[in-house]
C-alpha positions in Angstrom: 0.0 0.0 0.0 1.7 3.2 -1.2 -1.1 5.7 -1.0 -3.3 7.1 1.7 -6.4 9.1 2.4 -6.3 11.9 5.0 -9.7 12.8 6.4 -10.5 15.8 8.5 -13.0 14.6 11.1 -15.0 17.6 12.3 -17.6 18.7 9.8 -16.1 16.6 7.1 -17.0 13.0 8.2 -18.4 14.0 11.6 -21.8 15.7 11.6 -22.9 15.5 15.2 -25.1 18.1 16.9 -22.6 20.9 16.8 -20.2 19.7 14.1 -17.2 19.4 16.5 -16.4 16.2 18.3 -14.9 18.1 21.2 -18.1 20.0 21.9 -20.5 17.1 21.6 -18.1 14.9 23.6 -17.7 17.2 26.5 -21.4 17.8 26.7 -22.1 14.1 26.8 -19.4 13.5 29.4 -21.1 16.1 31.7 -24.5 14.4 31.1 -23.0 11.1 32.2 -21.3 12.9 35.2 -17.8 11.9 34.0 -16.8 15.5 34.3 -18.5 18.6 35.9 -21.5 20.3 34.3 -20.1 23.8 35.1 -16.8 23.0 33.5 -18.4 21.6 30.4 -20.7 24.6 30.1 -17.6 26.8 30.1 -16.5 25.0 26.9 -19.9 25.2 25.3 -20.1 28.9 26.0 -17.0 29.5 23.9 -18.8 28.0 20.9 -21.8 30.3 21.5 -19.5 33.3 21.9 -17.7 32.5 18.6 -21.0 32.0 16.8 -22.3 35.4 17.9 -19.1 37.3 17.2 -18.0 35.4 14.0 -17.1 37.9 11.3 -17.0 40.9 13.6 -13.2 40.8 14.1 -13.7 40.8 17.9 -13.1 37.1 18.4 -11.0 35.3 15.8 -11.1 31.6 14.9 -7.5 31.2 16.1 -8.3 32.6 19.6 -11.5 30.5 19.7 -9.8 27.2 19.0 -7.0 27.9 21.4 -9.4 28.7 24.2 -11.6 25.7 23.2 -8.8 23.2 23.6 -7.3 24.7 26.8 -10.7 25.0 28.5 -11.6 21.4 27.5 -8.3 20.1 28.9 -9.0 22.0 32.1 -12.6 20.6 32.3 -11.2 17.1 32.3 -8.6 17.7 35.0 -8.6 14.8 37.5 -10.8 12.6 35.3 -9.6 9.2 34.4 -8.7 8.7 30.7 -10.2 5.2 30.8 -13.6 6.6 32.0 -13.7 9.1 29.2 -12.9 6.3 26.6 -15.5 4.0 28.1 -18.3 6.6 28.1 -17.6 7.9 24.6 -17.4 4.6 22.9 -21.1 4.1 23.4 -22.1 7.7 22.5 -19.8 8.2 19.5 -20.9 4.9 17.8 -24.3 6.3 17.1 -24.9 6.3 13.3 -26.6 9.7 13.3 -23.3 11.4 14.4 -21.8 10.7 11.0 -22.8 12.1 7.6 -24.8 9.7 5.4 -21.7 9.3 3.2 -19.0 8.9 5.9 -18.9 5.1 6.2 -19.1 4.7 2.4 -16.3 7.2 1.8 -13.9 5.4 4.0 -14.9 2.0 2.5 -14.3 3.5 -1.0 -10.8 4.5 -0.1 -10.1 1.1 1.4 -11.4 -0.7 -1.7 -9.1 1.4 -3.8 -6.1 0.4 -1.6 -5.7 3.6 0.5 -4.4 3.6 4.1 -6.8 5.9 6.0 -6.2 8.4 8.8 -8.6 10.8 10.5 -7.2 14.0 11.8 -8.9 16.4 14.2 -8.3 19.1 16.7 -10.5 17.3 19.1 -8.9 15.1 21.8 -7.5 11.9 20.4 -9.7 9.8 22.7 -12.9 11.4 21.5 -11.9 11.1 17.9 -11.0 7.5 18.2 -14.3 6.7 19.8 -16.0 8.1 16.7 -13.7 6.7 14.0 -13.3 3.2 15.5 -16.7 2.1 14.2 -16.0 3.6 10.7 -12.9 1.4 10.2 -10.4 4.2 9.9 -6.8 2.8 10.2 -5.3 5.6 12.4 -6.4 8.6 14.3 -4.5 11.8 15.0 -5.9 14.3 17.5 -5.0 16.8 20.1 -3.1 15.1 23.0 -4.2 15.8 26.6 -1.6 15.1 29.2 -2.2 12.2 31.6 -0.4 11.6 34.9 1.0 8.3 36.3 -2.5 7.4 37.7 -4.2 7.7 34.3 -5.9 11.0 35.1 -5.9 14.1 33.0 -3.6 16.9 34.3 -5.6 19.7 32.7 -2.9 20.5 30.1 -3.1 20.1 26.4 0.2 19.1 25.0 -0.5 20.4 21.5 -3.4 21.8 19.5 -4.0 19.8 16.4 -6.7 22.2 15.2 -4.4 24.8 13.8 -3.0 24.8 10.3 0.7 24.3 11.0 0.2 21.5 13.5 -2.1 19.6 11.1 0.5 20.0 8.4 3.3 18.7 10.6 1.3 15.7 11.8 0.3 14.9 8.2 3.8 15.0 7.0 4.9 12.7 9.9 2.1 10.2 9.1 3.1 10.2 5.4 6.8 9.7 6.2 6.1 7.0 8.8 4.0 5.0 6.3 6.3 5.8 3.4 3.5 7.3 1.3 3.9 9.5 -1.7 1.8 12.7 -1.2 1.1 13.0 -4.9 -0.6 9.6 -4.8 -2.7 10.4 -1.7 -6.1 11.9 -1.3 -7.4 14.3 1.3 -10.8 15.5 2.5 -11.4 18.6 4.5 -13.9 21.4 5.1 -11.7 24.5 6.0 -8.5 26.3 5.1 -7.1 24.9 8.4 -6.9 21.5 6.7 -3.4 22.1 5.5 -2.9 18.6 4.2 -5.1 19.4 1.2 -2.1 21.4 -0.1 0.1 18.3 0.1 -1.9 15.6 -1.6 -2.5 14.9 -5.3 -6.3 14.4 -4.9 -7.7 17.1 -2.6 -11.5 17.1 -1.9 -13.3 20.0 -0.3 -16.4 18.7 1.5 -18.9 21.3 2.7 -16.1 23.9 2.3 -15.9 27.1 4.2 -15.9 30.2 1.9 -12.1 30.5 2.2 -11.5 26.8 1.3 -14.1 27.0 -1.5 -12.2 29.9 -3.0 -8.9 28.1 -2.8 -10.4 24.9 -4.2 -11.8 26.6 -7.2 -8.5 28.4 -7.9 -6.6 25.2 -7.8 -9.1 22.9 -9.5 -9.8 20.7 -6.5 -12.9 18.6 -6.3 -15.7 20.4 -4.4 -18.5 18.3 -2.9 -21.6 20.1 -1.6 -24.3 17.5 -2.2 -24.1 14.6 0.2 -26.1 12.3 -2.1 -23.7 12.7 -5.0 -20.4 12.8 -3.0 -19.5 9.1 -3.2 -20.0 9.0 -7.0 -17.9 12.2 -7.4 -15.0 11.0 -5.3 -15.1 7.5 -7.0 -14.6 9.2 -10.4 -12.0 11.6 -9.0 -9.5 9.2 -7.4 -7.5 6.5 -9.2 -9.0 3.1 -9.5 -5.9 0.9 -9.6 
């Protein structure tokens, strides 16, 4: 296997209630009393704040995602990593959290001989709970520090949401698996999905205005219709 498919998770193959695994995940953990309700609400408030101020210049996306990751890490301080994984495996396996095409898209790549990896700025444990049922080979997410007792320390070791970190992690994955970027495919929804610039077959799924502009300029495949997506991608990527 000499080619791979890199898939952004949030809002690309993960639909959920809010579009972000980290938001739906922390809300569910609070409902299950794995973490505190007050701490989880502080995370959700950041999303509401960004939604109300988006486009005003008062609260940038970069500040939002930085605060989102740090506040989530803090909300999980003292919680056992094993408890988070156990709780989320049940919740994240719900079919309605994925787009109608998500499972079929991953299966298509596998049938064409692509190694698959999902990448997200959400915590690795949350992303794995979602992608495990879809059959994704590997998962890359934001790492939260865990102490010797298996409890979260409240610190995020890196933020895999941002452009430069996603690019670095993608390059490491390609090198580790000895994959030729030109033979690889990538699926993303925003201009933070830096790996789209590396691969030979970039696919913009439900693209943000910034990504749609870039995709049109570079002749990338753009998919807006969920019902037609699988057929479009099947015609776009190599068969053999």
